[in-house]
C-alpha positions, 0 to 999 in steps of 0.5 A, a space after each residue: 498529491 495525497 499524503 496517504 494512499 488507501 487500498 484494499 487487498 485480500 487479508 492474506 496479502 496484507 503482510 506481502 504488501 507490507 514487506 514489498 513496501 519495506 523492500 523499497 526502503 519505506 518509500 511508503 509506510 503501510 498501516 492496517 486500518 481493518 485487517 478483516 476488510 484488508 483495508 490498508 493505508 500507505 503513508 507517502 510524501 507528495 514526492 513519493 505518492 506517484 511511485 508508490 501507486 505505480 508499485 502497488 499497481 504492478 503487484 501480482 495480487 489484486 488491489 483496489 484503490 479506495 
């Protein structure tokens, strides 16, 4: 399993994604790679990777896994 999940969202949703992950008590830690591109990395552990991907897939905003 990966230790990082890279996603792309519209820049206006960066804070939303960060707040959702914080609400899951840092199941994954979000960092912005490129604000202009909406590119984020979510740092995960091998044990939390699948859960984080499932949470991200169910968010009500368009997300692209990269």
